[in-house]
MOPAC internal coordinates of N, CA, C and O (Angstrom, degrees):
PM7 1SCF
backbone

  N    0.0000 0     0.00 0     0.00 0    0    0    0
  C    1.4423 1     0.00 0     0.00 0    1    0    0
  C    1.5315 1   108.60 1     0.00 0    2    1    0
  O    1.2310 1   120.61 1   -33.88 1    3    2    1
  N    1.3257 1   116.44 1   146.12 1    3    2    1
  C    1.4576 1   119.86 1   179.13 1    5    3    2
  C    1.5332 1   110.49 1  -122.10 1    6    5    3
  O    1.2310 1   120.94 1    -5.95 1    7    6    5
  N    1.3191 1   115.82 1   174.05 1    7    6    5
  C    1.4698 1   120.25 1  -176.31 1    9    7    6
  C    1.5177 1   113.45 1   -64.21 1   10    9    7
  O    1.2310 1   120.18 1   151.91 1   11   10    9
  N    1.3169 1   117.26 1   -28.09 1   11   10    9
  C    1.4619 1   120.14 1  -178.91 1   13   11   10
  C    1.5287 1   111.28 1   -62.75 1   14   13   11
  O    1.2310 1   120.11 1   153.23 1   15   14   13
  N    1.3256 1   117.39 1   -26.77 1   15   14   13
  C    1.4601 1   120.75 1  -179.12 1   17   15   14
  C    1.5331 1   112.65 1  -108.41 1   18   17   15
  O    1.2310 1   120.15 1  -166.74 1   19   18   17
  N    1.3225 1   117.32 1    13.26 1   19   18   17
  C    1.4673 1   121.60 1  -178.76 1   21   19   18
  C    1.5258 1   111.46 1   -75.14 1   22   21   19
  O    1.2310 1   121.14 1   -25.44 1   23   22   21
  N    1.3169 1   115.42 1   154.56 1   23   22   21
  C    1.4589 1   122.69 1   177.87 1   25   23   22
  C    1.5288 1   108.69 1   -83.30 1   26   25   23
  O    1.2310 1   120.70 1   -45.97 1   27   26   25
  N    1.3278 1   116.27 1   134.03 1   27   26   25
  C    1.4657 1   121.24 1   179.32 1   29   27   26
  C    1.5253 1   111.06 1   -63.97 1   30   29   27
  O    1.2310 1   120.85 1   -42.84 1   31   30   29
  N    1.3317 1   115.99 1   137.16 1   31   30   29
  C    1.4535 1   121.87 1   176.14 1   33   31   30
  C    1.5105 1   115.30 1    86.13 1   34   33   31
  O    1.2310 1   119.60 1   173.23 1   35   34   33
  N    1.3153 1   118.37 1    -6.77 1   35   34   33
  C    1.4593 1   121.73 1  -179.23 1   37   35   34
  C    1.5279 1   109.71 1   -98.18 1   38   37   35
  O    1.2310 1   120.89 1   -42.97 1   39   38   37
  N    1.3287 1   115.90 1   137.03 1   39   38   37
  C    1.4610 1   120.38 1   178.89 1   41   39   38
  C    1.5218 1   109.99 1   -86.05 1   42   41   39
  O    1.2310 1   120.80 1   -44.35 1   43   42   41
  N    1.3128 1   116.08 1   135.65 1   43   42   41
  C    1.4619 1   123.24 1   178.43 1   45   43   42
  C    1.5232 1   108.85 1  -125.49 1   46   45   43
  O    1.2310 1   120.91 1   -16.88 1   47   46   45
  N    1.3100 1   115.86 1   163.12 1   47   46   45
  C    1.4634 1   122.07 1   174.17 1   49   47   46
  C    1.5308 1   107.08 1  -107.52 1   50   49   47
  O    1.2310 1   120.57 1   -49.95 1   51   50   49
  N    1.3139 1   116.52 1   130.05 1   51   50   49
  C    1.4653 1   120.81 1   179.28 1   53   51   50
  C    1.5219 1   108.67 1   -69.62 1   54   53   51
  O    1.2310 1   120.47 1   -56.43 1   55   54   53
  N    1.3282 1   116.71 1   123.57 1   55   54   53
  C    1.4581 1   121.42 1   177.97 1   57   55   54
  C    1.5151 1   112.07 1   -91.22 1   58   57   55
  O    1.2310 1   120.70 1   140.92 1   59   58   57
  N    1.3430 1   116.27 1   -39.08 1   59   58   57
  C    1.4546 1   119.88 1  -176.30 1   61   59   58
  C    1.5231 1   109.14 1  -163.64 1   62   61   59
  O    1.2310 1   120.65 1   -23.87 1   63   62   61
  N    1.3213 1   116.36 1   156.13 1   63   62   61
  C    1.4544 1   122.32 1   173.28 1   65   63   62
  C    1.5154 1   106.56 1  -124.13 1   66   65   63
  O    1.2310 1   120.63 1   -59.12 1   67   66   65
  N    1.3273 1   116.41 1   120.88 1   67   66   65
  C    1.4635 1   121.18 1  -175.91 1   69   67   66
  C    1.5220 1   110.54 1  -111.69 1   70   69   67
  O    1.2310 1   121.25 1   -85.82 1   71   70   69
  N    1.3236 1   115.21 1    94.18 1   71   70   69
  C    1.4616 1   121.68 1   173.48 1   73   71   70
  C    1.5166 1   107.79 1  -134.08 1   74   73   71
  O    1.2310 1   120.74 1   -23.38 1   75   74   73
  N    1.3132 1   116.18 1   156.62 1   75   74   73
  C    1.4611 1   121.34 1   177.03 1   77   75   74
  C    1.5240 1   111.43 1   -98.86 1   78   77   75
  O    1.2310 1   120.59 1  -176.74 1   79   78   77
  N    1.3158 1   116.48 1     3.26 1   79   78   77
  C    1.4554 1   122.76 1  -174.96 1   81   79   78
  C    1.5242 1   109.90 1  -105.13 1   82   81   79
  O    1.2310 1   120.04 1   -70.19 1   83   82   81
  N    1.3273 1   117.53 1   109.81 1   83   82   81
  C    1.4626 1   121.59 1  -178.95 1   85   83   82
  C    1.5265 1   111.69 1   -65.00 1   86   85   83
  O    1.2310 1   120.39 1   146.32 1   87   86   85
  N    1.3283 1   116.85 1   -33.68 1   87   86   85
  C    1.4551 1   120.73 1   179.03 1   89   87   86
  C    1.5317 1   110.58 1   -65.82 1   90   89   87
  O    1.2310 1   120.33 1   140.50 1   91   90   89
  N    1.3126 1   116.97 1   -39.50 1   91   90   89
  C    1.4611 1   121.64 1   177.16 1   93   91   90
  C    1.5272 1   110.43 1   -66.83 1   94   93   91
  O    1.2310 1   120.43 1   138.79 1   95   94   93
  N    1.3191 1   116.78 1   -41.21 1   95   94   93
  C    1.4716 1   120.64 1   176.07 1   97   95   94
  C    1.5291 1   111.08 1   -58.18 1   98   97   95
  O    1.2310 1   120.79 1   135.87 1   99   98   97
  N    1.3280 1   116.10 1   -44.13 1   99   98   97
  C    1.4675 1   120.47 1   179.71 1  101   99   98
  C    1.5262 1   111.08 1   -65.34 1  102  101   99
  O    1.2310 1   120.20 1   141.53 1  103  102  101
  N    1.3334 1   117.22 1   -38.47 1  103  102  101
  C    1.4622 1   121.16 1   178.33 1  105  103  102
  C    1.5232 1   110.59 1   -64.19 1  106  105  103
  O    1.2310 1   120.34 1   133.16 1  107  106  105
  N    1.3244 1   116.95 1   -46.84 1  107  106  105
  C    1.4680 1   120.85 1   179.20 1  109  107  106
  C    1.5237 1   110.91 1   -61.70 1  110  109  107
  O    1.2310 1   120.66 1   139.35 1  111  110  109
  N    1.3241 1   116.34 1   -40.65 1  111  110  109
  C    1.4603 1   120.34 1   178.30 1  113  111  110
  C    1.5273 1   110.23 1   -61.35 1  114  113  111
  O    1.2310 1   119.90 1   140.96 1  115  114  113
  N    1.3310 1   117.79 1   -39.04 1  115  114  113
  C    1.4674 1   120.86 1  -179.96 1  117  115  114
  C    1.5271 1   111.68 1   -66.65 1  118  117  115
  O    1.2310 1   120.32 1   155.04 1  119  118  117
  N    1.3470 1   116.99 1   -24.96 1  119  118  117
  C    1.4636 1   121.20 1   176.48 1  121  119  118
  C    1.5345 1   111.81 1   -81.29 1  122  121  119
  O    1.2310 1   120.68 1   166.49 1  123  122  121
  N    1.3284 1   116.30 1   -13.51 1  123  122  121
  C    1.4565 1   120.48 1  -176.28 1  125  123  122
  C    1.5164 1   112.19 1    96.38 1  126  125  123
  O    1.2310 1   120.60 1  -164.65 1  127  126  125
  N    1.3149 1   116.45 1    15.35 1  127  126  125
  C    1.4664 1   122.50 1  -178.11 1  129  127  126
  C    1.5300 1   108.65 1   -98.97 1  130  129  127
  O    1.2310 1   120.49 1   -84.01 1  131  130  129
  N    1.3369 1   116.67 1    95.99 1  131  130  129
  C    1.4599 1   122.53 1   179.24 1  133  131  130
  C    1.5186 1   109.20 1  -153.29 1  134  133  131
  O    1.2310 1   120.50 1   -11.49 1  135  134  133
  N    1.3082 1   116.64 1   168.51 1  135  134  133
  C    1.4644 1   122.27 1  -176.20 1  137  135  134
  C    1.5196 1   111.37 1   -54.87 1  138  137  135
  O    1.2310 1   121.37 1   -44.61 1  139  138  137
  N    1.3484 1   114.98 1   135.39 1  139  138  137
  C    1.4516 1   121.44 1   177.99 1  141  139  138
  C    1.5246 1   114.12 1    90.95 1  142  141  139
  O    1.2310 1   120.11 1   172.04 1  143  142  141
  N    1.3175 1   117.39 1    -7.96 1  143  142  141
  C    1.4669 1   121.80 1  -177.13 1  145  143  142
  C    1.5326 1   109.87 1   -91.69 1  146  145  143
  O    1.2310 1   119.82 1   -41.34 1  147  146  145
  N    1.3432 1   117.95 1   138.66 1  147  146  145
  C    1.4668 1   120.02 1   176.32 1  149  147  146
  C    1.5342 1   111.29 1   -72.41 1  150  149  147
  O    1.2310 1   120.93 1   -34.04 1  151  150  149
  N    1.3301 1   115.83 1   145.96 1  151  150  149
  C    1.4580 1   122.37 1   178.47 1  153  151  150
  C    1.5293 1   107.81 1  -144.32 1  154  153  151
  O    1.2310 1   120.55 1   -37.17 1  155  154  153
  N    1.3172 1   116.55 1   142.83 1  155  154  153
  C    1.4575 1   122.05 1  -179.79 1  157  155  154
  C    1.5194 1   109.29 1  -126.82 1  158  157  155
  O    1.2310 1   120.22 1   -48.48 1  159  158  157
  N    1.3316 1   117.18 1   131.52 1  159  158  157
  C    1.4662 1   121.10 1   174.42 1  161  159  158
  C    1.5275 1   106.97 1   -85.07 1  162  161  159
  O    1.2310 1   120.74 1   -62.87 1  163  162  161
  N    1.3242 1   116.19 1   117.13 1  163  162  161
  C    1.4602 1   121.81 1   179.95 1  165  163  162
  C    1.5305 1   109.62 1   -79.23 1  166  165  163
  O    1.2310 1   120.48 1   133.24 1  167  166  165
  N    1.3287 1   116.68 1   -46.76 1  167  166  165
  C    1.4658 1   120.47 1   178.98 1  169  167  166
  C    1.5170 1   110.36 1  -159.40 1  170  169  167
  O    1.2310 1   121.08 1   -25.20 1  171  170  169
  N    1.3237 1   115.54 1   154.80 1  171  170  169
  C    1.4600 1   122.40 1   174.76 1  173  171  170
  C    1.5168 1   108.54 1   -99.75 1  174  173  171
  O    1.2310 1   120.43 1   -39.18 1  175  174  173
  N    1.3106 1   116.79 1   140.82 1  175  174  173
  C    1.4606 1   123.92 1   177.20 1  177  175  174
  C    1.5288 1   107.47 1  -123.40 1  178  177  175
  O    1.2310 1   120.30 1   -10.70 1  179  178  177
  N    1.3312 1   117.03 1   169.30 1  179  178  177
  C    1.4656 1   120.60 1   177.10 1  181  179  178
  C    1.5205 1   111.98 1   -61.74 1  182  181  179
  O    1.2310 1   120.67 1   140.90 1  183  182  181
  N    1.3225 1   116.32 1   -39.10 1  183  182  181
  C    1.4583 1   120.43 1  -176.67 1  185  183  182
  C    1.5237 1   113.95 1   -93.39 1  186  185  183
  O    1.2310 1   119.59 1   176.54 1  187  186  185
  N    1.3292 1   118.38 1    -3.46 1  187  186  185
  C    1.4548 1   120.84 1  -178.27 1  189  187  186
  C    1.5071 1   111.54 1   165.37 1  190  189  187
  O    1.2310 1   120.83 1    35.89 1  191  190  189
  N    1.3369 1   116.02 1  -144.11 1  191  190  189
  C    1.4558 1   119.62 1   179.21 1  193  191  190
  C    1.5253 1   110.11 1  -150.38 1  194  193  191
  O    1.2310 1   121.71 1   -19.50 1  195  194  193
  N    1.3160 1   114.32 1   160.50 1  195  194  193
  C    1.4608 1   122.10 1   176.24 1  197  195  194
  C    1.5229 1   106.57 1  -101.74 1  198  197  195
  O    1.2310 1   120.78 1   -52.80 1  199  198  197
  N    1.3381 1   116.11 1   127.20 1  199  198  197
  C    1.4572 1   120.57 1  -178.16 1  201  199  198
  C    1.5192 1   110.36 1  -123.45 1  202  201  199
  O    1.2310 1   121.51 1   -23.62 1  203  202  201
  N    1.3154 1   114.71 1   156.38 1  203  202  201
  C    1.4541 1   121.66 1   175.01 1  205  203  202
  C    1.5209 1   107.87 1  -113.68 1  206  205  203
  O    1.2310 1   121.18 1   -58.32 1  207  206  205
  N    1.3303 1   115.35 1   121.68 1  207  206  205
  C    1.4640 1   122.30 1   177.35 1  209  207  206
  C    1.5178 1   106.24 1  -126.67 1  210  209  207
  O    1.2310 1   120.92 1   -57.12 1  211  210  209
  N    1.3262 1   115.85 1   122.88 1  211  210  209
  C    1.4646 1   121.45 1  -174.76 1  213  211  210
  C    1.5165 1   108.48 1    55.09 1  214  213  211
  O    1.2310 1   118.84 1    59.34 1  215  214  213
  N    1.3281 1   119.82 1  -120.66 1  215  214  213
  C    1.4609 1   121.89 1  -178.61 1  217  215  214
  C    1.5201 1   112.89 1  -104.20 1  218  217  215
  O    1.2310 1   119.90 1  -168.57 1  219  218  217
  N    1.3382 1   117.79 1    11.43 1  219  218  217
  C    1.4644 1   120.58 1  -177.02 1  221  219  218
  C    1.5172 1   112.51 1  -115.84 1  222  221  219
  O    1.2310 1   121.61 1   -23.50 1  223  222  221
  N    1.3336 1   114.53 1   156.50 1  223  222  221
  C    1.4664 1   121.48 1   174.52 1  225  223  222
  C    1.5181 1   108.03 1  -116.61 1  226  225  223
  O    1.2310 1   121.06 1   -44.25 1  227  226  225
  N    1.3308 1   115.57 1   135.75 1  227  226  225
  C    1.4528 1   120.84 1  -176.25 1  229  227  226
  C    1.5210 1   110.19 1  -135.86 1  230  229  227
  O    1.2310 1   120.92 1   -33.73 1  231  230  229
  N    1.3252 1   115.84 1   146.27 1  231  230  229
  C    1.4475 1   121.94 1   175.09 1  233  231  230
  C    1.5258 1   107.35 1   -99.84 1  234  233  231
  O    1.2310 1   120.18 1   -58.95 1  235  234  233
  N    1.3252 1   117.27 1   121.05 1  235  234  233
  C    1.4593 1   120.49 1   179.50 1  237  235  234
  C    1.5251 1   108.93 1  -120.85 1  238  237  235
  O    1.2310 1   120.68 1   -30.74 1  239  238  237
  N    1.3230 1   116.30 1   149.26 1  239  238  237
  C    1.4581 1   119.92 1  -178.32 1  241  239  238
  C    1.5266 1   110.94 1   -80.25 1  242  241  239
  O    1.2310 1   121.18 1   -11.10 1  243  242  241
  N    1.3322 1   115.35 1   168.90 1  243  242  241
  C    1.4744 1   120.74 1  -176.19 1  245  243  242
  C    1.5168 1   112.77 1   -62.35 1  246  245  243
  O    1.2310 1   119.93 1   143.94 1  247  246  245
  N    1.3320 1   117.74 1   -36.06 1  247  246  245
  C    1.4565 1   120.75 1  -179.76 1  249  247  246
  C    1.5238 1   111.07 1   -63.42 1  250  249  247
  O    1.2310 1   120.26 1   136.16 1  251  250  249
  N    1.3090 1   117.11 1   -43.84 1  251  250  249
  C    1.4582 1   121.45 1   178.89 1  253  251  250
  C    1.5296 1   110.82 1   -70.05 1  254  253  251
  O    1.2310 1   120.55 1   140.74 1  255  254  253
  N    1.3383 1   116.55 1   -39.26 1  255  254  253
  C    1.4641 1   120.05 1   178.34 1  257  255  254
  C    1.5327 1   110.66 1   -61.20 1  258  257  255
  O    1.2310 1   120.43 1   145.81 1  259  258  257
  N    1.3179 1   116.79 1   -34.19 1  259  258  257
  C    1.4680 1   120.56 1   178.51 1  261  259  258
  C    1.5224 1   112.08 1   -71.54 1  262  261  259
  O    1.2310 1   120.25 1   156.36 1  263  262  261
  N    1.3297 1   117.12 1   -23.64 1  263  262  261
  C    1.4715 1   121.63 1  -178.76 1  265  263  262
  C    1.5204 1   112.36 1   -84.01 1  266  265  263
  O    1.2310 1   119.62 1   164.58 1  267  266  265
  N    1.3369 1   118.33 1   -15.42 1  267  266  265
  C    1.4602 1   121.80 1  -179.32 1  269  267  266
  C    1.5171 1   108.24 1   -94.61 1  270  269  267
  O    1.2310 1   120.65 1   -69.11 1  271  270  269
  N    1.3208 1   116.36 1   110.89 1  271  270  269
  C    1.4688 1   121.99 1  -177.84 1  273  271  270
  C    1.5164 1   110.62 1   -92.88 1  274  273  271
  O    1.2310 1   121.47 1   -45.11 1  275  274  273
  N    1.3302 1   114.80 1   134.89 1  275  274  273
  C    1.4658 1   120.58 1  -178.96 1  277  275  274
  C    1.5158 1   110.14 1  -122.31 1  278  277  275
  O    1.2310 1   120.10 1   180.00 1  279  278  277

């Protein structure tokens, strides 16, 4: 299951991030988005979703949400 199909308001644990872009992996890691970290989908939007990671909220697009496995 990935973030694009996650239920709003429920906390999940990130199992894996599947991207071919090392720069994107490094960016996500700097946000605290890596395997074993809890993540919560706050809301779904047409272009993506709003997520809560640690103490921050971020808007991510659908392509990235599909790459984050929970």
